C-alpha positions as CSV (number, residue, x, y, z in Angstrom):
1,M,-98.7,-81.2,-10.9
2,T,-100.5,-82.2,-13.8
3,E,-99.8,-79.9,-16.7
4,P,-102.8,-77.7,-17.7
5,L,-104.3,-78.3,-21.2
6,L,-104.1,-74.7,-22.2
7,R,-101.6,-72.1,-21.0
8,M,-101.4,-68.5,-22.4
9,E,-98.3,-66.5,-21.1
10,K,-97.8,-62.8,-21.4
11,V,-100.0,-62.5,-24.5
12,T,-100.0,-59.1,-25.9
13,K,-102.0,-57.9,-28.9
14,R,-101.9,-54.3,-30.3
15,F,-104.2,-52.4,-32.7
16,P,-103.5,-49.0,-34.0
17,G,-103.7,-46.7,-31.0
18,V,-104.8,-49.4,-28.4
19,V,-103.2,-52.3,-26.5
20,A,-106.1,-54.7,-26.6
21,N,-104.2,-57.4,-24.6
22,N,-101.4,-56.4,-22.4
23,E,-99.3,-59.4,-21.1
24,V,-102.4,-61.5,-20.4
25,D,-101.9,-64.9,-18.7
26,L,-104.7,-67.6,-18.7
27,V,-104.4,-71.3,-17.5
28,V,-107.2,-73.7,-18.1
29,G,-107.3,-77.3,-16.9
30,R,-109.0,-80.4,-18.3
31,G,-112.5,-80.7,-17.0
32,E,-112.8,-77.1,-16.0
33,V,-115.4,-74.4,-16.9
34,H,-113.5,-71.0,-16.9
35,A,-115.4,-67.8,-17.2
36,L,-113.8,-64.7,-18.9
37,L,-115.2,-61.4,-17.5
38,G,-114.6,-57.7,-18.2
39,E,-116.0,-54.4,-19.3
40,N,-116.8,-53.7,-22.9
41,G,-113.4,-53.1,-24.6
42,S,-111.5,-55.0,-21.8
43,G,-109.9,-57.4,-24.3
44,K,-111.9,-60.6,-23.7
45,T,-112.9,-61.4,-27.2
46,T,-109.6,-60.3,-28.6
47,L,-107.9,-62.8,-26.4
48,M,-110.2,-65.6,-27.5
49,N,-109.8,-64.5,-31.1
50,T,-106.2,-65.0,-30.7
51,L,-106.5,-68.5,-29.2
52,Y,-108.8,-69.4,-32.1
53,G,-106.3,-68.2,-34.7
54,I,-108.3,-65.2,-36.0
55,Y,-105.5,-62.9,-34.6
56,R,-101.8,-63.6,-34.0
57,P,-100.3,-62.2,-30.8
58,D,-97.6,-59.6,-31.0
59,S,-95.9,-61.2,-28.1
60,G,-96.3,-63.9,-25.6
61,R,-96.9,-67.6,-26.2
62,I,-99.6,-70.2,-26.3
63,L,-99.0,-73.7,-24.8
64,L,-101.2,-76.6,-25.5
65,R,-100.6,-80.0,-23.6
66,G,-97.3,-78.4,-22.4
67,E,-96.1,-77.7,-25.9
68,E,-95.8,-74.2,-27.5
69,V,-98.0,-73.7,-30.6
70,R,-98.2,-70.9,-33.2
71,I,-101.9,-70.8,-34.3
72,S,-102.2,-69.4,-37.8
73,S,-105.8,-69.7,-38.6
74,P,-109.2,-71.0,-37.2
75,R,-108.7,-74.2,-39.4
76,H,-105.4,-74.8,-37.5
77,A,-106.9,-74.0,-34.3
78,I,-109.6,-76.8,-35.0
79,E,-106.8,-79.3,-36.0
80,L,-105.2,-78.5,-32.7
81,G,-108.6,-79.3,-30.8
82,I,-109.9,-75.9,-30.1
83,G,-113.4,-75.0,-31.1
84,M,-115.5,-71.7,-30.8
85,V,-119.2,-71.0,-30.8
86,H,-119.6,-67.4,-31.8
87,Q,-122.3,-65.2,-30.4
88,H,-123.8,-64.8,-33.9
89,F,-124.1,-68.5,-35.1
90,M,-122.2,-69.6,-38.1
91,L,-124.9,-71.8,-39.7
92,V,-126.5,-72.1,-43.2
93,P,-130.3,-72.0,-42.6
94,P,-131.4,-73.9,-45.7
95,L,-129.2,-77.0,-44.9
96,T,-130.0,-79.7,-42.5
97,V,-128.3,-80.1,-39.1
98,T,-126.0,-82.9,-40.3
99,E,-124.9,-80.9,-43.3
100,N,-124.0,-77.9,-41.2
101,I,-122.0,-79.9,-39.0
102,V,-119.8,-81.6,-41.8
103,L,-119.9,-78.5,-43.9
104,G,-116.2,-77.2,-44.8
105,L,-114.5,-80.4,-43.5
106,P,-111.6,-81.5,-45.9
107,P,-113.0,-84.4,-48.1
108,E,-109.9,-86.5,-48.3
109,K,-107.9,-85.8,-45.2
110,D,-110.0,-87.9,-43.0
111,R,-112.7,-90.3,-44.3
112,R,-114.6,-89.9,-41.1
113,W,-115.3,-86.4,-42.1
114,N,-116.3,-86.9,-45.8
115,P,-120.0,-86.3,-46.2
116,L,-119.7,-87.1,-50.0
117,I,-118.6,-90.7,-48.9
118,D,-120.5,-91.6,-45.8
119,I,-123.4,-89.2,-44.7
120,E,-125.1,-91.8,-43.0
121,G,-122.1,-92.7,-41.0
122,A,-121.6,-89.0,-40.1
123,E,-125.2,-88.9,-38.7
124,Q,-124.4,-92.0,-36.5
125,R,-121.4,-90.5,-35.0
126,I,-123.3,-87.2,-34.5
127,E,-126.1,-89.1,-33.0
128,Q,-123.7,-90.8,-30.4
129,L,-122.0,-87.4,-29.6
130,A,-125.5,-85.8,-29.1
131,T,-126.7,-88.6,-26.7
132,K,-123.4,-88.6,-24.8
133,H,-123.6,-84.9,-23.9
134,G,-127.4,-84.4,-23.7
135,L,-127.5,-82.3,-27.1
136,D,-130.9,-83.4,-28.3
137,V,-131.5,-82.2,-31.7
138,D,-133.1,-83.3,-35.0
139,L,-130.3,-84.0,-37.3
140,K,-132.6,-84.1,-40.6
141,A,-134.2,-80.8,-39.7
142,K,-133.3,-77.5,-41.5
143,I,-131.5,-74.9,-39.4
144,W,-134.2,-72.4,-40.1
145,Q,-136.7,-74.7,-38.6
146,L,-134.9,-74.8,-35.2
147,P,-135.4,-72.5,-32.3
148,I,-132.4,-70.5,-31.1
149,G,-131.4,-73.0,-28.4
150,S,-131.3,-75.9,-30.8
151,Q,-129.2,-73.9,-33.2
152,Q,-126.7,-73.4,-30.5
153,R,-126.6,-77.1,-29.7
154,V,-125.7,-77.6,-33.5
155,E,-122.8,-75.2,-33.0
156,I,-121.5,-77.0,-30.1
157,L,-121.9,-80.4,-31.8
158,K,-120.0,-79.0,-34.8
159,A,-117.2,-78.3,-32.6
160,L,-117.3,-81.7,-30.9
161,Y,-117.5,-83.4,-34.1
162,R,-114.2,-81.8,-34.9
163,E,-112.9,-83.5,-31.8
164,A,-112.4,-80.1,-29.8
165,E,-111.0,-80.5,-26.5
166,I,-111.0,-76.8,-25.7
167,L,-114.5,-75.2,-26.4
168,I,-114.8,-71.4,-26.4
169,L,-118.4,-69.9,-26.1
170,D,-119.0,-66.1,-26.7
171,E,-121.9,-64.7,-24.9
172,P,-123.6,-68.2,-25.1
173,T,-126.8,-67.2,-23.2
174,A,-127.5,-63.8,-24.9
175,V,-130.6,-64.9,-26.9
176,L,-131.6,-68.0,-24.8
177,A,-134.9,-68.3,-22.7
178,P,-134.5,-69.2,-19.0
179,K,-135.2,-72.9,-19.6
180,E,-132.7,-73.0,-22.6
181,V,-130.2,-71.3,-20.2
182,D,-130.8,-73.9,-17.6
183,E,-130.3,-76.7,-20.2
184,L,-127.1,-75.0,-21.6
185,V,-125.6,-75.0,-18.0
186,G,-126.2,-78.8,-17.8
187,I,-124.6,-79.3,-21.0
188,L,-121.4,-77.3,-20.2
189,R,-121.2,-79.2,-16.9
190,S,-121.5,-82.5,-18.8
191,L,-118.8,-81.5,-21.4
192,A,-116.6,-80.5,-18.4
193,Y,-117.2,-83.8,-16.7
194,S,-116.0,-85.6,-19.8
195,G,-112.8,-83.8,-19.7
196,K,-113.3,-81.0,-22.0
197,A,-112.0,-77.6,-21.1
198,I,-114.8,-74.9,-21.4
199,I,-114.1,-71.0,-21.7
200,F,-117.0,-68.8,-21.9
201,I,-117.3,-64.9,-22.2
202,T,-120.4,-63.6,-20.6
203,H,-121.6,-60.4,-18.8
204,K,-124.2,-62.4,-16.6
205,L,-122.6,-62.7,-13.2
206,N,-125.4,-65.0,-11.9
207,E,-124.5,-67.5,-14.6
208,V,-120.8,-67.4,-13.9
209,M,-121.7,-68.4,-10.2
210,A,-124.0,-71.3,-11.5
211,V,-121.5,-73.0,-14.0
212,A,-118.0,-71.8,-13.7
213,D,-115.2,-73.3,-11.6
214,Q,-112.7,-70.3,-12.2
215,V,-113.0,-66.8,-13.2
216,A,-110.4,-64.6,-15.0
217,V,-111.2,-60.9,-15.1
218,L,-109.8,-58.5,-17.6
219,R,-109.8,-54.6,-17.3
220,L,-108.3,-52.3,-19.9
221,G,-106.4,-55.2,-21.5
222,K,-105.0,-56.5,-18.4
223,R,-105.9,-59.4,-16.3
224,V,-106.7,-58.1,-12.9
225,G,-108.0,-61.1,-11.2
226,D,-108.2,-64.8,-11.3
227,V,-110.5,-66.2,-8.6
228,A,-112.2,-69.7,-7.9
229,V,-116.1,-69.2,-8.0
230,A,-116.3,-71.0,-4.5
231,D,-114.2,-68.1,-3.0
232,T,-116.2,-65.0,-4.5
233,N,-119.7,-63.6,-5.0
234,V,-121.6,-61.5,-7.4
235,P,-120.9,-58.0,-5.9
236,E,-117.2,-58.8,-5.6
237,L,-116.9,-59.9,-9.3
238,A,-118.9,-56.8,-10.4
239,E,-116.4,-54.7,-8.5
240,L,-113.5,-56.5,-9.9
241,M,-114.8,-55.9,-13.4
242,V,-115.4,-52.2,-13.3
243,G,-112.9,-51.1,-10.5
244,R,-115.5,-49.6,-8.4
245,Q,-118.4,-50.7,-6.2
246,I,-121.6,-50.8,-8.1
247,T,-124.3,-48.5,-6.5
248,P,-127.6,-50.4,-5.8
249,L,-130.2,-49.3,-8.3
250,R,-132.6,-46.6,-7.0
251,K,-136.2,-47.4,-8.1
252,E,-139.3,-46.2,-6.2
253,A,-142.8,-47.0,-7.0
254,T,-144.8,-44.2,-9.0
255,T,-148.3,-43.7,-9.9
256,P,-148.9,-44.0,-13.6
257,G,-150.3,-41.0,-15.2
258,T,-152.6,-40.6,-18.3
259,T,-152.3,-43.4,-21.3
260,I,-149.9,-42.5,-23.8
261,L,-149.7,-45.5,-26.1
262,T,-152.7,-47.7,-26.9
263,A,-152.3,-50.7,-29.3
264,T,-155.4,-52.5,-30.3
265,D,-155.4,-55.8,-32.3
266,V,-152.1,-55.0,-34.0
267,K,-150.8,-57.2,-36.6
268,V,-147.5,-56.6,-38.3
269,K,-145.6,-58.5,-41.0
270,D,-141.8,-59.2,-41.0
271,D,-139.3,-58.7,-43.9
272,R,-140.5,-62.2,-45.3
273,R,-144.0,-60.8,-45.4
274,L,-145.2,-63.2,-42.6
275,H,-147.2,-62.1,-39.6
276,S,-144.7,-61.8,-36.8
277,V,-147.1,-59.9,-34.7
278,K,-150.5,-61.5,-34.5
279,G,-153.2,-59.3,-32.8
280,V,-151.8,-57.8,-29.8
281,S,-153.5,-55.1,-27.6
282,F,-152.1,-53.2,-24.6
283,T,-151.6,-49.7,-23.1
284,L,-148.8,-47.7,-21.7
285,A,-149.1,-44.7,-19.3
286,K,-146.9,-41.8,-18.3
287,R,-144.5,-42.6,-15.3
288,E,-144.4,-46.2,-16.2
289,I,-142.0,-48.8,-17.5
290,L,-143.8,-51.6,-19.4
291,G,-141.1,-54.4,-19.9
292,V,-141.7,-56.6,-23.0
293,A,-140.2,-60.2,-22.1
294,G,-139.6,-62.8,-24.8
295,V,-136.9,-64.9,-26.6
296,D,-135.6,-62.9,-29.5
297,G,-137.5,-63.4,-32.8
298,N,-141.1,-63.5,-31.4
299,G,-142.1,-60.3,-32.9
300,Q,-140.8,-57.8,-30.5
301,K,-138.6,-56.1,-33.3
302,E,-141.6,-55.6,-35.5
303,L,-143.8,-54.5,-32.9
304,T,-141.4,-51.8,-31.8
305,E,-140.7,-50.7,-35.3
306,A,-144.4,-50.4,-35.9
307,I,-144.8,-48.1,-32.9
308,A,-141.9,-46.0,-34.1
309,G,-143.6,-45.5,-37.4
310,I,-141.0,-47.1,-39.4
311,R,-142.8,-50.4,-40.2
312,P,-146.5,-50.4,-41.4
313,T,-149.1,-52.2,-39.5
314,D,-151.1,-54.9,-41.4
315,R,-154.1,-54.6,-39.2
316,G,-155.3,-52.8,-36.0
317,K,-154.6,-49.4,-34.5
318,I,-151.6,-47.8,-32.7
319,T,-152.5,-44.6,-31.1
320,I,-150.0,-42.2,-29.4
321,E,-151.4,-39.1,-27.6
322,N,-150.6,-35.6,-28.8
323,L,-148.3,-37.0,-31.6
324,P,-147.4,-34.6,-34.5
325,S,-149.1,-35.4,-37.6
326,Q,-145.9,-34.8,-39.8
327,K,-143.7,-37.8,-40.2
328,R,-140.4,-35.8,-39.6
329,E,-141.9,-34.3,-36.4
330,R,-143.2,-37.8,-35.3
331,F,-139.7,-39.2,-35.8
332,R,-138.4,-36.5,-33.2
333,A,-141.3,-37.0,-30.8
334,I,-140.6,-40.6,-30.1
335,G,-137.3,-41.5,-28.4
336,Y,-136.2,-44.7,-29.9
337,I,-133.1,-46.8,-28.8
338,T,-132.8,-49.3,-31.5
339,E,-131.8,-53.0,-30.9
340,D,-129.0,-52.8,-33.3
341,R,-126.9,-49.6,-32.6
342,H,-124.5,-50.2,-35.5
343,H,-126.9,-50.5,-38.4
344,T,-130.0,-48.3,-37.3
345,G,-128.9,-46.4,-34.3
346,L,-125.7,-44.8,-35.5
347,V,-123.7,-43.7,-38.6
348,L,-120.2,-45.3,-37.6
349,P,-118.1,-43.0,-39.8
350,F,-119.8,-39.9,-38.4
351,S,-118.3,-38.0,-35.3
352,L,-120.0,-38.0,-32.0
353,S,-121.4,-34.4,-32.7
354,E,-122.9,-35.6,-36.0
355,N,-124.7,-38.5,-34.4
356,F,-125.8,-36.5,-31.5
357,V,-127.9,-34.3,-33.9
358,L,-129.1,-36.8,-36.3
359,K,-132.7,-36.2,-35.4
360,S,-132.6,-32.6,-34.5
361,C,-130.1,-30.9,-37.0
362,E,-132.9,-29.0,-38.6
363,I,-134.3,-27.3,-35.6
364,E,-133.1,-24.6,-33.2
365,P,-130.6,-24.1,-31.7
366,Y,-128.6,-26.7,-33.7
367,G,-129.6,-25.5,-37.2
368,S,-132.2,-24.9,-39.9
369,T,-133.2,-26.3,-43.3
370,F,-130.2,-24.5,-45.0
371,R,-127.4,-24.4,-42.3
372,L,-125.9,-25.9,-39.2
373,N,-124.8,-24.2,-36.1
374,L,-121.7,-26.2,-35.6
375,D,-120.4,-24.3,-32.5
376,V,-123.6,-25.0,-30.7
377,I,-123.8,-28.7,-31.8
378,R,-120.2,-29.2,-30.6
379,S,-120.9,-27.5,-27.3
380,A,-124.1,-29.6,-26.8
381,T,-122.2,-32.7,-27.5
382,E,-119.5,-31.8,-25.0
383,N,-122.1,-31.5,-22.3
384,A,-123.7,-34.7,-23.2
385,I,-120.3,-36.3,-22.9
386,K,-120.0,-35.0,-19.3
387,E,-123.4,-35.6,-18.3
388,F,-123.6,-39.2,-19.5
389,D,-120.0,-40.0,-18.6
390,I,-119.2,-41.0,-22.3
391,R,-115.5,-42.0,-22.4
392,A,-114.3,-40.3,-25.5
393,P,-111.5,-37.9,-26.4
394,G,-113.8,-35.3,-27.7
395,P,-116.9,-34.6,-29.8
396,D,-115.0,-34.7,-33.1
397,V,-113.9,-38.4,-33.0
398,P,-115.7,-41.1,-35.1
399,I,-118.3,-42.9,-33.1
400,S,-116.8,-46.2,-34.4
401,T,-113.8,-45.6,-32.1
402,L,-115.8,-45.8,-29.1
403,S,-116.6,-49.1,-27.0
404,G,-120.2,-50.5,-27.4
405,G,-121.0,-49.0,-23.9
406,N,-120.0,-45.5,-24.8
407,Q,-121.8,-45.7,-28.2
408,Q,-125.0,-46.7,-26.3
409,K,-124.6,-43.7,-23.8
410,L,-124.3,-41.4,-26.8
411,I,-127.7,-42.8,-28.3
412,L,-129.2,-42.4,-24.7
413,A,-128.1,-38.8,-24.6
414,R,-129.5,-38.1,-28.0
415,E,-132.9,-39.7,-27.5
416,L,-133.5,-38.4,-24.0
417,G,-132.2,-34.9,-24.9
418,L,-135.3,-34.5,-27.3
419,K,-137.5,-35.1,-24.1
420,P,-140.0,-37.3,-25.7
421,Q,-143.2,-38.3,-24.1
422,L,-142.6,-41.9,-25.3
423,L,-139.3,-43.7,-25.2
424,L,-138.9,-46.9,-27.0
425,A,-135.9,-48.8,-25.4
426,A,-135.2,-51.9,-27.5
427,Q,-132.4,-54.3,-26.1
428,P,-130.9,-51.2,-24.5
429,T,-128.1,-53.1,-22.6
430,R,-127.3,-55.9,-25.2
431,G,-123.6,-56.5,-25.2
432,L,-123.0,-54.0,-22.3
433,D,-121.0,-54.9,-19.3
434,V,-122.4,-54.6,-15.8
435,G,-121.3,-51.1,-15.1
436,A,-122.7,-49.6,-18.4
437,A,-125.9,-51.7,-18.1
438,D,-126.5,-50.2,-14.6
439,Y,-126.0,-46.8,-15.8
440,V,-128.6,-47.3,-18.7
441,H,-131.1,-48.8,-16.2
442,Q,-130.8,-45.7,-13.8
443,R,-131.3,-43.4,-16.8
444,L,-134.4,-45.4,-17.8
445,I,-135.8,-45.1,-14.3
446,E,-135.1,-41.4,-14.2
447,A,-136.9,-40.8,-17.5
448,R,-140.0,-42.6,-16.0
449,D,-139.9,-40.5,-12.8
450,H,-139.8,-37.3,-15.1
451,G,-143.1,-38.3,-16.6
452,M,-141.9,-40.4,-19.7
453,A,-143.7,-43.6,-20.7
454,V,-141.0,-46.2,-21.3
455,L,-141.5,-49.4,-23.3
456,L,-138.6,-51.6,-22.5
457,V,-138.0,-54.5,-24.9
458,S,-135.5,-57.1,-23.6
459,T,-134.5,-60.8,-24.0
460,E,-132.8,-60.2,-20.6
461,L,-135.2,-61.5,-18.0
462,D,-133.4,-60.1,-15.0
463,E,-133.3,-56.6,-16.8
464,V,-137.0,-56.8,-17.2
465,L,-137.8,-58.0,-13.7
466,K,-135.4,-55.4,-12.2
467,I,-136.8,-52.2,-13.8
468,S,-140.2,-52.8,-15.1
469,D,-143.5,-51.7,-13.4
470,R,-145.4,-54.1,-15.5
471,I,-144.3,-57.0,-17.6
472,M,-145.9,-58.2,-20.9
473,V,-144.7,-61.4,-22.3
474,I,-144.7,-62.1,-26.0
475,F,-144.5,-65.5,-27.7
476,E,-144.8,-66.2,-31.4
477,G,-146.2,-62.8,-31.9
478,R,-149.0,-63.2,-29.2
479,I,-149.2,-61.8,-25.7
480,M,-149.1,-64.6,-23.1
481,G,-150.0,-62.3,-20.3
482,I,-149.4,-58.9,-18.7
483,I,-148.4,-58.9,-15.0
484,D,-147.4,-56.4,-12.4
485,A,-143.7,-56.7,-11.8
486,A,-144.4,-57.1,-8.0
487,D,-146.3,-60.3,-8.7
488,A,-143.8,-61.7,-11.2
489,T,-141.3,-64.3,-10.6
490,R,-138.4,-65.7,-12.9
491,E,-140.4,-69.0,-13.0
492,K,-143.6,-67.6,-14.0
493,V,-142.3,-65.2,-16.5
494,G,-140.0,-68.0,-18.0
495,L,-143.0,-70.2,-18.6
496,M,-144.7,-67.5,-20.5
497,M,-141.7,-66.9,-22.5
498,A,-141.8,-70.6,-23.4
499,G,-145.5,-70.2,-24.7
500,T,-147.6,-71.0,-21.4
501,P,-150.4,-68.3,-21.1
502,L,-150.4,-66.5,-17.8
503,A,-154.1,-68.0,-17.3
504,D,-152.7,-71.5,-17.4
505,I,-150.0,-70.9,-14.8
506,P,-151.1,-72.0,-11.2
507,E,-150.7,-69.5,-8.5
């Protein structure tokens, strides 16, 4: 039997108060695409960070090509032929593609890698790699000029240029359009065909079925399954991940009520003072979920912030019915699940209780301008923990100690608890596992059924198709079309996400 390229045996990694990896085994062969699945906090990223030299295991061993290695740093991992493409790309926007690929390479260790000596030679070698693996990208372009999909190709080329035999990808499709996802699948298959070993972390089970050969599943730090894709299916993988059967989503058609939100010819500038929203108009009614689909960075963030009242509009008008005139009251009257829970949704050093009343600490029964009713706040947080199934020791622990899914549930409990008539849900399941995402979806549908108007902003096309009543697609700050969910298909919405107006798509 041929020795596998990578073997991780009984790898254990502990942090204060938690065993992130508990005697985990992983075997990956040449030419294999191996998916790594698990709930939030299951230990997937920790395991890969250990393989890449960011962490060192407390026990266990790693064998490459049959020989045990002790990986001391990412640089050491690269020297051993291990490359990693992180979810958030490690690129320098003002530099060219070639400059980014050769950046950080030792100048004298290997003349092939020295940009000061032979930048033209480097470009030729990169071009050969790009052609071989179908990684088409303009090597002279600045990174900031490239779309997200092309930036990801640069990251892959950077690893291949360093002669990586094992390529780790962390959530590689999180910010890609459907067409870019299809292209990435082709690239991964090409890399595997050439003999590379591919390991990718993902929450998207359909993509696992499309590209992977083998699947390892982690739960609570332990490996609970290792199955061939040919021998499994999406429901079985979902159950293996969360340890229970996923209940089918309950969504029935409703009749929209009165219009709550009206946007008329709205223009909004981004942080660079450039127009990222370029004259959009739409409406949203009670008992309706309007899904906003689009690749990240096409104006969704700025539009949502303008509706929430935290970013000014440059032109046009946003009208929200029965909205209080005072800014503080307006802040509480709109439910807002922000796209970045760590920076704008939570105060990480604060406890669950403190985060739960961030928007309501000055109103009864939680408190007034001059005092807080701590007993009431604590009791309300305990009720929210039970109602929303938040896995936490209690209301007094720092929110930073919870997994991403449980942090998101706390935000959901806080925003829905204020009973707003308008709920803005921006990337509400970003980074969540299938179980936590399913829970969030059910809560959004329940909010709609109880009369709320829900604006769902998501780069996850499956999510938008799954729970929306109508779908609005935005591309480069403009609306490509608004379509009833019953008439929408992945192909049609995917074309609009790539910039084709609905009117130009044949029926």
